[in-house]
N, C-alpha and C positions, 0 to 999 in steps of 0.2 A: 702482370702486364703482358709478358711474352705469349701467354696462352690466348690472349684476346687479339693478337695480330694475325691477320690472314693475308696470304699472298696468292696471286693468281698465276698459275703455271702456263706452260706453252699449250696445254690442252684446254686452257680456260677453266681449270678446276681450282678450287680454293683450298690452300694448304696452310696449316699452322706452322710455327717455327719448329715444333717438335717433329712434324712430318718432314721438314726439310733437312734437319740435322740428324734425325734418327735418334732413337733412345737406346742406350746400352741395356742389355738384358739384366734383369734383377739378380743380384748376387744371392747364392745360397748361403745358409748359415756356415757351412764348411769353408766357403770362399771368404766370408767375412772374417772368420777366425784366422785364416792364413794371412789375410791382409794385416790384421792386428799384429801378428807375429813378425811380419816383415819390418815393422818399426817405422821410423821417420823417413827412411829412404824413399818409400813409396809415396809418402805424403808430399814429397818435394817434386814428384813427377807432374809435369804440366799436361793438361788434357790436349789431345790431338786437335789441331786447328781444322775446322771444317769450312770449305769454300762453297759459298752459295752463288751460283751463276745467275746473271740477270740480263734482260734485254730492255732497251729503251724505245725501240721502234721496230715493230714486227715486220714491216715491209722493207725498210732499208737494210735490216740485219737478217733478211730471210736466208741468205747463203749460209750464214753461221748457224741459224736455227735448223736448217736442213741437215747440216753436218752433225749437230748435236743429236737430233732425232735418229739419224742413221746409226749412231753408236749407243742408242738407248739412254741418252743423257737428258736431263731436264734443266729448266731455268725458270725464273720468275719474271713477271713483266712489271717493270718500274718505269712508267712513262711520264710521270709528272715531275715538275721542277722541285717539288718538296722532297722527292724520294732520295736525292743525293745526300742532303744534310741528315735526313732521317736514318739512312743506313749507316752513315758515319757515327751517329749517336748510338745506334744499336751495337756497332763494333766496339765502341768505347765502353759500353756497359757489359758487353759479353766478349772478352778478349779471345775466346776460343772459336769465334766465327769470323769469316772474312767474305765480303761481297765483292764479286769481280764480274765485269761485263764480259759477255761471251767472246768478244773480239779483242780482249786484252792480251791474249796469248794463244798459241796453238798447243793444246795439251797433248800428252802422249797418246791418248786414245785415238787421235786423228792421224797419227803418223805410223808408217811402217818402220819396223826396226831395221837399222843398218848393221849388218853383221861385222864382226871384228875384221874379217878377211877383206871386205869391200870398203871399209871405213876410209882408208887412205885414198883410194880411187874416188870415192864419193866426195871427200873433202876437196880434192883437186878440181873436180867438175863443178862443185858448188862455188868455189872461189873464182873460177873462170867465168861462170854465168853471171855472178854478182858483178864482176869487172865489166862485162859487156853491157849490162843494164845501167851501171853508173855512168859509163861513157855515153850511152845513148841518151840518158836523162841530163847529161852535162852537170852531174852532181856527185863529186867524189865522196861527199859526206853522207850520202844517202845510205840508210841502214837497209841492207838486203840480206835475207836469210833464205837459203834453199833447203827445202824439206822433201821427203818422200811421203806425200799424203795418200791415205787410203782411197779417198774419193778422187778418181782420175778425171772427173769432169770439172774440177776446180783448178784453174790455171794460176790465179794470183789472189792474195788476200792482204789486207792491211791490218796490222795490230797497233794498238796504242796502250801503253801501260796504264793501269788503273790509277796510279798516283797522278800522272800527267792529266788524265781525263778529268779527275775531280778538281784539279787546280784550274783547268780551263772552265769547267762548269761554275766554279765559285766566282771566277772573274766575270762571267756573263751575268750571274745572279746579282752581283753587287755593282753592276754597271761599269765594269772595267774593260769593256769590249775594245776600247781604243788602244789598250796595252798590247804589246807583242807577246803572244803566248810562248814563243820560243825562248824567251828570256828565262823561263822556268824549266826548260828542257822538255821537248815534246815526245821523245822516245817512240816515234813512229817507225815501224818496220814493215817493209814490203816483203811478204812471204811468197816465194815462187814454188810451185809444185813440179819437181823434176820428172814426175810420172806423166805430166801433160804434154801432148804433142807440140804445142806452141813453145813451151819452155825448151823442149828438146830441139826444136827448129832454131831457136836463138843460139843454143849451144853449138849446133853443127853448121850454122850459116852466119857467123859473126860479121862477115864482110859483105853480106847481101845489102842492096840499096834500101830495102824496106825494114831493116832491123830496128832502126830508130823509131819508126812509126809503130811497129809491133810492141816495142818496149814501153813507149809512151801510152799506148792504148791499154796495155795490161796494168800499168800503174793507175790510170784513171778509173778503170773498171774496178780495181781493188779499192780505190778511194771512195767510189760511189757506194760501196757496201758499208763504208765506215761513217761517212758524213757527206753532206751535199757539197758539190764543187762550187767555188766562187764564180762570179760572172765571167771572168777572163778564162778560167779553166774550162767552164762549160762551153764557151764559144769555141775554144780550141778543140775540145772533145767532139763536138758536133761536126766541125769542119773535117777533122781527121776521120770520123766515121763515114762521112760522105766520100772522102778520098778512097777509103778502103772499098766501099761499095762500087765506086767507079772502076777500081782495079779489077773487080770481079766481073765486070761487064766486058772487059777487053779479051 
């Protein structure tokens, strides 16, 4: 069955499951003999888990797709409602694979390494920036993470854990849209890129009269790459965008 499943990747090429997870090189007779001598200890080793990344909307998640491509990474396109329960079934039948949407986390490939010498200073800066943003958003419970992203053109991103996303999708599928998704824990995190000038401006101008406006705009821009804004949020976003353009005319 696995051989008959085809996935479309970001280049719109069709790949089999074997193409996605890769195949281990075939063992030589000598290696097989060594494995047999190793006894039951090797038999108990679990195969390494392989993460298969996916996207559900190429336009909405284009920022994440561009980041993936810039690092030579790939993902498959799963844009139909049936895909979520389908990949869950695949995971149950194949415990060594795990599907994860590309905006579920910021992987190490996208981040610059913070040296041991600068870690303490970086952590202090990150904590201060997170505090400024929480105050601007009037939400002390907001999850904010500050990272050094390689792509300096990215100011903010929004991540949502795979578990929370699948729970929300299941609620929608079974007509439970009226329920509050937060009761299951939404694990949404605003990721700010400390290498971006806007984030550095927030850090160095926390008492500026426009800080709240900038923080709110960064939050909404990050959210737009993750999911559509609700009507009230979209109205506020458009008004704020107009206010920013008016500021540029003065």
